[in-house]
C-alpha positions in Angstrom: -0.2 0.4 0.6 1.0 4.0 -1.2 0.4 6.9 -1.3 0.1 8.9 -4.6 -1.1 12.4 -6.2 -3.7 12.5 -8.7 -4.2 16.1 -10.2 -3.4 17.0 -6.7 -5.6 15.1 -4.4 -3.1 12.3 -2.4 -4.3 8.9 -3.2 -4.2 5.2 -1.4 -3.1 2.2 -3.6 -2.9 -1.6 -3.2 -2.3 -4.4 -5.5 -3.3 -7.5 -3.7 -4.8 -10.5 -5.1 -8.2 -8.6 -5.6 -7.0 -6.4 -7.5 -6.3 -9.6 -9.8 -10.4 -9.6 -9.3 -11.1 -6.6 -10.7 -9.1 -5.7 -12.3 -10.3 -9.1 -14.6 -14.0 -8.4 -13.8 -14.0 -5.1 -15.3 -11.6 -5.6 -18.3 -11.8 -9.1 -19.2 -8.4 -10.2 -18.7 -5.6 -10.5 -17.2 -3.5 -8.0 -15.4 -0.2 -9.9 -15.4 0.0 -10.1 -19.3 -1.0 -6.2 -19.3 1.5 -5.7 -16.6 4.0 -7.6 -18.9 3.8 -5.5 -21.5 5.6 -3.1 -20.3 8.8 -4.9 -19.1 10.0 -4.3 -23.0 9.1 -0.5 -23.2 12.8 0.5 -23.7 13.8 -0.9 -26.1 10.5 -0.5 -28.0 8.5 1.9 -27.3 5.6 1.2 -29.8 4.2 -1.4 -26.9 3.2 2.1 -24.8 -0.5 1.4 -23.9 -1.5 4.6 -22.0 -4.7 3.1 -21.3 -3.3 -0.1 -19.7 -1.3 2.2 -17.3 -4.9 3.7 -16.3 -6.8 0.9 -16.4 -3.8 -0.3 -14.0 -4.4 2.6 -11.4 -8.6 2.0 -11.6 -7.3 -1.2 -10.2 -5.6 -0.3 -7.7 -7.8 2.7 -6.9 -10.2 0.3 -6.6 -8.5 -2.3 -4.4 -7.5 0.0 -1.5 -11.3 1.9 -2.4 -13.7 -0.7 -3.1 -16.8 0.8 -2.4 -16.4 4.7 -2.9 -14.5 4.3 -6.7 -16.6 4.7 -9.2 -17.1 1.6 -12.4 -13.3 2.2 -14.3 -15.6 4.2 -17.2 -17.2 6.5 -14.4 -13.8 7.1 -13.3 -12.1 8.1 -16.2 -14.6 10.5 -17.1 -14.8 12.7 -13.2 -10.2 13.0 -14.4 -10.1 16.2 -15.1 -6.0 15.3 -16.4 -3.8 13.2 -16.2 0.4 13.8 -17.5 1.8 11.0 -19.2 4.7 12.3 -18.9 4.3 11.9 -15.5 7.2 10.1 -15.2 7.9 9.4 -11.2 3.4 9.2 -10.8 3.5 6.5 -13.3 6.5 4.5 -11.6 4.3 4.7 -8.7 1.5 3.6 -9.9 3.4 0.5 -12.1 5.6 0.2 -9.0 2.6 -0.9 -6.6 1.7 -3.2 -8.9 5.1 -5.2 -9.9 5.2 -4.6 -5.9 2.8 -6.6 -5.3 2.8 -9.4 -7.3 5.9 -10.0 -8.6 8.5 -10.7 -5.6 11.5 -8.6 -6.1 10.5 -6.7 -9.3 10.8 -3.5 -8.4 
């Protein structure tokens, strides 16, 4: 569990087995495969998919606060903005996910 700042608001995120269920239920695919797609980005940046970042972020937010985070579509529509060039934030999002699912990953 960690806190990250999204649009100047501190929010808790958690990657746990519940996250696997939440992600699969919402997106009809496994989060592990999507996370592994980020491993080769340095050599092939064309594979970067910003939607996966948002999906992972939503799932770890929903895990931390299951009753206060709305469905994905509503949550995205309420995002004021999201800067995909904020490497610190992206690193925190993916860091939480990798630390939650892969031993010694980060």
